[in-house]
N, C-alpha and C positions, 0 to 999 in steps of 0.2 A: 504494500500500500504506500502511496505517496500523497502528499498534500498538494492541492491545486487551488489557487486563488483566482477567482473569476469575477470580472466586472461585466455585467450584462449591458444590453443596449440602452437601458434606462439609467445606468450609472450605479446600480445596486451591486455591492461587493459581497461575495459569499466565499466560504472556504469549504472544501470537500476533501474527503479521503477517498481515493480512487485506486482501482487495481492497475497494475502495470501490464504491458504486453500488447495492448490494442492501440490503433491510431487514435489520436486525440479527438478526431471528429466523432468517432463512435462513443468515446467516453463522454464527451459533452452532450451529444444528442441522445444516445440510447441509455446510458447509465445515469446521467444527471437530468435528462429531460429538458435541456436548454434548446432554444430555437435556432438550431444549426441544421440547415436543410441537407447539405451533402447530396445534392441531386444526382451527381455522377457516380455516387457510390464509392468514392475514394480514389478516383483515377486522376485527380488534379486537372480536370478539364472543364470545371464549371465555376469555381470560385465561391460557391455558396457555403463554404466552411471557413471563410476568411476570418482570421483572428489577428489581433495586434498584441505582440509579445512585449512585456515591460522591457525597457531599455537595458536593464542590468542582466537580462536573460538572452539578449540577441546573440552575443558571442559564445554562449554556452550551448547553443543549438548547432547541429550540423548545418552547413550552408545549403540553401535551396538548390535542388538540381535544376538544370536548364529549363525543363518543362514546367516546373513550379514557378520559376522566375518569370517565364513568358506569360503564364496565366496571371500572375500578380500584376504585371505591367499593364494589363488590360482592364484592371478593376478601377472603378471610379473613386474608391476610398482607399487607394494604395497609400500606406504610411511609410514608404521607403523600407529600410532594412527591418523594421519592426513588423511589417506585414508578412504573414505566413499562411499557408493552407493547413488547417488542422489535420487533414487527412494524411499529410506528409510528415507528421511528428508523432513518434510512438511514445506513449506514456512509459517512462522507465525510471529506475531509481535515480539516475543522473538528473532528472527533472523534478525531484522532490522540492516543493516550494514554488514551482513555476507560477508566475503571475501573467495573466492574459486578459484581454478584453475582446468581447465579441464585436467584430466590425459591423458597421451599418449594413443593412441588407443591400444587395446590388440590384 
């Protein structure tokens, strides 16, 4: 289990204990019931699981692959290096304490 700090689209901050091993998109949507669509099912081709990672976490994550970076560039609410697709980040022990915000809907 890891701790995840989430700010929703209304600015409400919550803290959750979540299992490791699944893409963050499924953790947010399926486990926590947050409004993360994930329309493409996790293939990084829709941008509906867009999150904004807290600045202090950006360098702790693996860099986005080219296909994720290309999708992020097309999003209206791109927040630069802080923008990520939740489907491309796996919940792991290394992310214990991760802070993220659900990006505005595209």
